[in-house]
DRENNU-230525 format. One line per 10 residues: number of its first residue (from 1); their letters; for each residue y, z, x of N, C-alpha, C. Coordinates in steps of 0.001 Angstrom, whole numbers, plus 500000, padded with zeros to 6 digits. Layout:
BEGIN
NUM = a = Y/Z/X/Y/Z/X/Y/Z/X  ...
//
This chain:
BEGIN
1 = xxxxxxxxxx = 203237/430458/860893/203630/429979/859579/202476/429193/858974  202165/429486/857701/201097/428795/856990/201727/427936/855904  201261/426672/855803/201788/425764/854789/200616/425085/854090  200420/425408/852806/199343/424804/852018/199694/424942/850541  199465/423888/849771/199867/423920/848365/198925/424714/847479  197835/425205/848045/196889/426016/847269/197070/427489/847631  197477/428284/846658/197737/429704/846865/196522/430424/847433  195344/430084/846898/194125/430764/847330/193842/430510/848812  194177/429302/849276/193956/428980/850692/194948/429744/851567  196204/429816/851144/197217/430582/851896/196795/432036/852061
11 = xxxxxxxxxx = 196401/432654/850956/195999/434051/851011/194731/434247/851827  193807/433282/851687/192565/433349/852455/192827/433239/853946  193744/432359/854310/194084/432194/855728/194715/433455/856303  195576/434084/855519/196228/435311/855979/195176/436380/856279  194197/436526/855379/193136/437516/855582/192286/437173/856796  191931/435888/856921/191100/435465/858052/191821/435702/859381  193094/435311/859419/193852/435420/860658/194046/436869/861100  194361/437739/860156/194585/439151/860509/193289/439823/860980  192136/439308/860514/190853/439856/860975/190470/439287/862343  190725/437988/862528/190370/437343/863783/191250/437834/864935
21 = xxxxxxxxxx = 192551/437962/864651/193504/438370/865690/194387/439475/865122  194020/440735/865318/194737/441874/864715/196232/441926/865042  196621/441490/866243/198038/441582/866616/198844/440362/866183  198207/439437/865458/198912/438248/864975/199729/438590/863731  200936/438045/863650/201805/438293/862500/202101/436982/861779  201815/436952/860487/202150/435786/859667/203592/435946/859209  204470/435100/859722/205898/435219/859419/206251/434643/858056  205428/433709/857563/205723/433117/856266/204599/432215/855807  204433/432119/854475/203433/431227/853879/204111/430444/852754  203993/429105/852800/204720/428258/851847/203782/427212/851252
31 = xxxxxxxxxx = 204173/426722/850051/203271/425853/849295/203627/424380/849352  204664/424021/850098/204917/422606/850363/205778/422475/851612  205777/421270/852181/206476/421053/853431/207976/421236/853347  208563/420904/852187/210010/421003/852033/210485/422450/852161  209811/423360/851469/210174/424783/851532/209916/425331/852942  208786/424909/853521/208459/425357/854880/209537/424915/855861  209995/423673/855701/211032/423156/856592/212342/423922/856426  212652/424301/855196/213869/425070/854950/213858/426402/855690  212659/426956/855904/212543/428269/856552/212213/428167/858038  211989/426950/858528/211510/426791/859908/212492/427356/860941
41 = xxxxxxxxxx = 213766/427008/860813/214757/427463/861790/214834/428986/861840  214790/429607/860664/214867/431072/860594/213655/431711/861279  212468/431150/861008/211258/431711/861616/211225/431453/863119  211783/430328/863553/211841/430034/864990/212627/431103/865720  213721/431565/865106/214537/432615/865708/213775/433928/865809  212773/434092/864961/211966/435317/864992/210777/435192/865945  210670/434065/866630/209610/433904/867626/208381/433178/867129  208570/432215/866240/207446/431451/865705/206719/430704/866818  205385/430886/866896/204574/430232/867925/203695/429119/867369  203149/429348/866164/202140/428429/865629/202417/428100/864161
51 = xxxxxxxxxx = 202259/426825/863822/202332/426374/862428/200952/425842/862031  200409/426368/860943/199147/425856/860388/199486/425183/859073  199270/423888/858988/199714/423160/857802/198665/422221/857224  198681/422105/855905/197869/421124/855185/198543/419766/855334  197844/418705/854959/198414/417362/855025/199002/416934/853681  198173/416908/852672/198616/416396/851369/199234/417526/850550  200581/417461/850369/201318/418474/849618/202457/417796/848860  202935/418398/847777/204052/417803/847022/205386/417936/847762  206350/417097/847392/207723/417111/847911/207825/416655/849377  207050/417257/850245/207000/416823/851648/205611/417100/852188
61 = xxxxxxxxxx = 204907/416045/852643/203540/416262/853133/203558/416819/854556  202378/417143/855058/202266/417772/856363/202715/416886/857508  202441/415570/857394/202839/414644/858452/204350/414612/858602  205082/414549/857480/206536/414533/857522/207084/415859/858072  206457/416951/857666/206864/418261/858174/206696/418313/859694  205560/417803/860167/205303/417803/861616/206343/416970/862350  206673/415796/861782/207685/414935/862409/209017/415674/862541  209435/416347/861464/210712/417065/861486/210690/418204/862508  209573/418905/862568/209449/420004/863531/209560/419474/864954  208883/418370/865212/208902/417806/866564/210278/417270/866954
71 = xxxxxxxxxx = 211092/416927/865985/212444/416456/866281/213327/417571/866833  213018/418804/866448/213873/419927/866857/213166/420938/867765  211839/420900/867818/211108/421914/868581/209820/421317/869126  209744/421196/870440/208530/420642/871049/207584/421731/871535  208019/422998/871404/207232/424090/871970/206253/424712/870977  206603/424717/869689/205729/425351/868712/204416/424570/868615  203299/425295/868556/201991/424651/868431/201657/424449/866955  200959/423354/866663/200645/423002/865276/199158/422756/865121  198585/423379/864101/197190/423141/863717/197188/422543/862321  196478/421440/862152/196413/420773/860854/195087/421106/860170
81 = xxxxxxxxxx = 195194/421507/858903/194022/421716/858058/194042/420656/856962  192952/419962/856776/192944/418923/855757/191567/418743/855146  191571/418441/853845/190320/418125/853154/190011/416649/853224  190837/415901/853888/190680/414453/853967/190130/414051/855330  188853/413756/855362/188182/413393/856604/188409/411907/856874  189654/411560/857179/189996/410167/857419/190684/410045/858768  190345/409031/859484/190830/408847/860852/192348/408688/860904  192943/407993/859923/194375/407734/859949/195194/409031/859925  194743/409996/859106/195448/411279/859060/195389/411974/860420  194193/412009/861005/194020/412667/862295/194833/411969/863382
91 = xxxxxxxxxx = 194820/410638/863375/195545/409892/864405/197054/410127/864302  197563/410115/863067/198991/410328/862867/199396/411738/863278  198534/412708/862952/198820/414094/863312/198813/414277/864832  197794/413726/865488/197678/413865/866935/198810/413134/867658  199292/412050/867070/200393/411290/867652/201659/412145/867727  201770/413093/866807/202944/413954/866748/202720/415293/867460  201768/415303/868351/201597/416478/869205/200914/417661/868544  199978/417395/867640/199244/418488/866987/198212/419054/867953  198085/420387/867967/197162/421041/868886/195712/420830/868476  195444/420893/867163/194068/420712/866682/194086/420213/865240
101 = xxxxxxxxxx = 192999/419593/864829/192858/419025/863479/191550/419541/862913  191643/420446/861949/190453/421078/861381/190283/420686/859920  189038/420491/859523/188749/420090/858141/188449/421290/857257  188817/421153/855983/188436/422147/854985/187015/421841/854523  186233/422841/854100/186572/424272/854128/186691/424790/855552  187524/425798/855716/187874/426290/857044/186688/426930/857743  186438/426504/858952/185419/427104/859807/186100/428177/860646  185772/429442/860399/186434/430552/861084/186317/430448/862602  185144/430054/863069/184914/429972/864515/185802/428902/865145  185932/427759/864453/186778/426688/864978/188258/427103/864987
111 = xxxxxxxxxx = 188672/427777/863919/190054/428239/863835/190348/429251/864939  189415/430181/865127/189591/431182/866176/189655/430531/867556  188794/429530/867779/188783/428837/869060/190118/428125/869310  190644/427479/868250/191916/426769/868374/193048/427736/868720  193074/428886/868064/194116/429878/868321/193984/430488/869714  192749/430708/870144/192531/431263/871476/192974/430282/872563  192737/428982/872314/193177/427968/873272/194703/427936/873367  195348/428093/872205/196815/428137/872196/197316/429345/872972  196694/430488/872725/197103/431718/873407/196918/431591/874918  195786/431008/875330/195510/430825/876754/196522/429879/877393
121 = xxxxxxxxxx = 196805/428773/876711/197769/427797/877229/199149/428411/877385  199553/429213/876381/200878/429841/876440/200946/430871/877571  199874/431610/877746/199856/432607/878819/199945/431923/880183  199195/430827/880351/199229/430083/881617/200612/429492/881864  201238/428989/880790/202584/428415/880917/203592/429485/881318  203457/430688/880744/204360/431790/881079/204200/432208/882543  202951/432257/883000/202686/432633/884389/203250/431588/885354  203070/430313/884980/203603/429232/885813/205116/429301/885879  205736/429573/884741/207193/429683/884693/207675/430826/885579  206959/431955/885528/207324/433099/886367/207184/432756/887844
131 = xxxxxxxxxx = 206091/432019/888170/205858/431639/889566/206965/430719/890075  207446/429840/889180/208498/428904/889572/209853/429593/889668  210100/430535/888762/211395/431204/888722/211553/432236/889827  210477/432936/890160/210581/434028/891116/211036/433565/892501  210421/432468/893024/210908/432009/894325/212387/431622/894288  212836/431021/893170/214241/430651/893048/215116/431886/893067  214716/432925/892344/215470/434175/892325/215510/434794/893720  214371/434703/894427/214315/435242/895788/215271/434485/896707  215269/433151/896580/216140/432324/897425/217617/432607/897134  217919/432766/895852/219308/433040/895472/219760/434392/896010
141 = xxxxxxxxxx = 218897/435405/895860/219229/436745/896367/219412/436696/897887  218524/435968/898552/218605/435857/900014/219905/435164/900424  220299/434140/899667/221537/433405/899981/222756/434311/899876  222795/435123/898826/223924/436038/898638/223974/437070/899762  222817/437610/900112/222776/438594/901201/223166/437955/902536  222780/436695/902709/223142/435984/903934/224657/435817/904027  225274/435468/902910/226733/435316/902876/227404/436628/903268  226914/437722/902719/227491/439031/903048/227390/439325/904540  226219/439049/905115/226015/439328/906532/226898/438451/907419  227004/437167/907047/227847/436251/907825/229299/436706/907794
151 = xxxxxxxxxx = 229782/437092/906619/231179/437523/906482/231442/438821/907239  230461/439712/907272/230636/440967/908009/230803/440714/909513  230172/439638/909989/230245/439323/911417/231425/438418/911764  231923/437680/910784/232967/436680/911076/234232/436892/910246  234443/438116/909753/235596/438384/908880/236935/438087/909557  236936/438131/910894/238177/437911/911632/238462/436428/911888  237543/435578/911462/237687/434146/911678/238140/433447/910392  238706/432230/910506/239124/431486/909309/237947/431267/908366  238191/431431/907083/237140/431309/906078/236915/429842/905728  235646/429378/905866/235282/427999/905547/234108/428007/904576
161 = xxxxxxxxxx = 234399/427798/903306/233366/427864/902269/232290/426799/902479  232703/425580/902828/231734/424493/903008/230736/424823/904114  231249/425349/905199/230379/425704/906322/229435/426835/905925  229962/427786/905168/229154/428910/904698/228050/428419/903757  228395/427490/902879/227424/426939/901928/226319/426183/902653  226692/425441/903683/225707/424680/904455/224681/425600/905094  225122/426770/905528/224204/427709/906182/223162/428260/905209  223476/428222/903907/222522/428702/902900/221730/427565/902281  222114/426325/902570/221429/425176/901987/221811/424923/900547  222979/425416/900122/223425/425252/898737/224780/424559/898682
171 = xxxxxxxxxx = 225085/423971/897524/226399/423399/897305/227430/424528/897193  228640/424261/897671/229665/425304/897695/229994/425832/896296  230104/424941/895306/230419/425383/893941/229315/426271/893379  228069/425869/893625/226929/426644/893134/226879/428005/893810  227104/428008/895131/227070/429268/895875/228155/430214/895378  229330/429675/895089/230436/430510/894594/230078/431156/893264  229523/430356/892344/229131/430908/891035/228007/431924/891170  227059/431618/892048/225928/432524/892266/226399/433859/892821  227278/433818/893815/227795/435052/894437/228538/435894/893399  229346/435231/892583/230110/435947/891551/229171/436591/890528
181 = xxxxxxxxxx = 228123/435883/890141/227206/436407/889122/226416/437606/889627  226143/437649/890939/225327/438733/891490/226144/439910/892015  227419/439703/892302/228229/440774/892882/229444/441158/892033  229710/440364/891009/230884/440583/890141/232201/440430/890898  232175/439717/892003/233419/439386/892705/233250/438034/893400  234369/437361/893636/234310/436081/894324/234045/436302/895810  233651/435228/896492/233427/435330/897942/234730/435698/898642  235832/435116/898188/237138/435416/898779/237500/436884/898605  237284/437419/897404/237588/438837/897166/236717/439743/898032  235451/439334/898211/234546/440122/899056/235045/440130/900502
191 = xxxxxxxxxx = 235500/438964/900973/236023/438859/902333/237281/439711/902502  238168/439662/901520/239386/440477/901567/239032/441963/901629  238044/442352/900846/237614/443751/900843/237121/444163/902224  236329/443296/902854/235844/443582/904209/237009/443741/905189  237951/442811/905123/239087/442832/906054/239955/444076/905879  240202/444447/904640/241034/445627/904375/240330/446903/904844  239018/446990/904595/238280/448177/905038/238297/448285/906562  238152/447119/907237/238205/447126/908702/239601/447498/909185  240614/447007/908477/241995/447347/908832/242234/448844/908709  241682/449473/907682/241811/450928/907511/241230/451654/908721
201 = xxxxxxxxxx = 240065/451187/909170/239410/451830/910322/240281/451708/911571  240848/450533/911771/241682/450306/912949/242982/451103/912886  243566/451213/911718/244830/451938/911548/244675/453409/911902  243545/453972/911508/243311/455394/911760/242665/455629/913122  241737/454750/913477/240981/454959/914720/241669/454453/915971  242603/453516/915789/243313/452968/916957/244822/452992/916698  245423/454186/916689/246855/454325/916348/247799/453612/917306  247313/453263/918493/248186/452581/919456/248369/451102/919115  247478/450559/918275/247582/449145/917898/248786/448931/916996  249510/447849/917251/250640/447504/916386/250132/446816/915124
211 = xxxxxxxxxx = 250974/446787/914128/250598/446246/912829/250146/444789/912928  250876/443968/913701/250515/442562/913795/249194/442372/914542  248899/443301/915480/247630/443222/916216/246450/443511/915297  246625/444483/914441/245568/444804/913473/245382/443648/912507  246492/443071/912057/246415/441925/911146/245604/440803/911766  245870/440509/913048/245141/439440/913728/243662/439767/913886  243359/441028/914171/241969/441426/914389/241125/441342/913118  241787/441378/911956/241018/441272/910705/241192/439901/910042  241752/438941/910802/241779/437580/910288/243064/437094/909694  244152/437883/909803/245441/437473/909241/246457/437285/910368
221 = xxxxxxxxxx = 246974/436079/910476/247936/435787/911546/249379/435904/911071  249533/436247/909819/250874/436484/909270/250970/437964/908899  251629/438792/909730/251699/440237/909473/252422/440585/908173  253371/439761/907770/254081/440020/906514/253120/439884/905337  252327/438810/905367/251330/438608/904301/250299/439737/904314  249884/440124/905513/248919/441225/905643/249470/442508/905028  250733/442810/905299/251372/444014/904745/251346/444000/903220  251744/442848/902648/251805/442734/901197/250406/442865/900577  249436/442210/901201/248065/442255/900683/247496/443668/900774  247731/444330/901899/247239/445696/902095/247813/446627/901037
231 = xxxxxxxxxx = 249130/446540/900827/249783/447408/899849/249284/447119/898437  249046/445837/898139/248573/445453/896813/247208/446064/896515  246348/446072/897530/244988/446553/897325/244872/448069/897497  245499/448605/898520/245365/450033/898835/246388/450882/898081  247554/450300/897821/248588/451036/897093/249695/451546/897976  249497/451498/899285/250529/451919/900245/250548/450939/901409  251576/450991/902228/251693/450080/903364/250755/450513/904492  250425/449597/905391/249612/449971/906552/250240/451100/907370  251566/451079/907488/252269/452121/908243/252041/453499/907633  252186/453587/906303/251961/454869/905623/250502/455294/905719
241 = xxxxxxxxxx = 249605/454312/905652/248184/454644/905757/247886/455221/907138  248475/454620/908158/248243/455092/909528/248749/456521/909725  249911/456813/909201/250478/458148/909392/250031/459134/908326  249181/458631/907411/248628/459475/906337/249726/460161/905530  250736/459368/905123/251818/459943/904356/251712/459564/902870  250534/459002/902425/250438/458651/901022/250234/459913/900185  250630/459923/898923/250558/461108/898062/249150/461718/898043  249099/463034/898163/247825/463736/898060/247091/463881/899373  247611/463299/900439/246909/463376/901723/247097/464746/902336  246084/465122/903132/246181/466425/903792/247063/466329/905037
//
């Protein structure tokens, strides 16, 4: 975004910028801080990275514009252009987090250097963010896979979320939300799925086992509850599943 009360300077900057950095896009050019501020939120949504602004302008000067921007956005970079070679302007601008302070008439080399420094800083920040996020994503994925493996080995034992969370080094509430976000099911639902699938194997593979024995082997000590849960999930009772009398069976 370019902000300068002189039309010729705005147009000149647009030409200079498009020549210096071909892939740069000027999202807007305004002639005072008030109008620029009115459009700031909209341009931010479009991915605004840099604001180049004059200091002395009608309605709202550059310093006030910078203050307002900093109140709502600390990430956008700001370059100040000014014809006033006075220390107070520079100090006030730098106090508000300005990236660079350049004097008019515009020195193309200085402007290009300032923009290149911004681009380099942003690229380094993005790489750092990726480096920080990737290990976290890896740890989260590993935690979810660990939960799955633990449940596959201990499905027949009482379920203890706190103990499971401790094994992953995470809080139980966080682990529950993480598991749901990565698998689209709760830890409890995943455990039930494991138990029912194992029960199916036992019903067909070990026909001599009684219903209550199968219930116990998959972690349920109440055969009545096991029957109801099995029917709710599978659609038929364990007895019918064992004898393969459900509709459509061969």
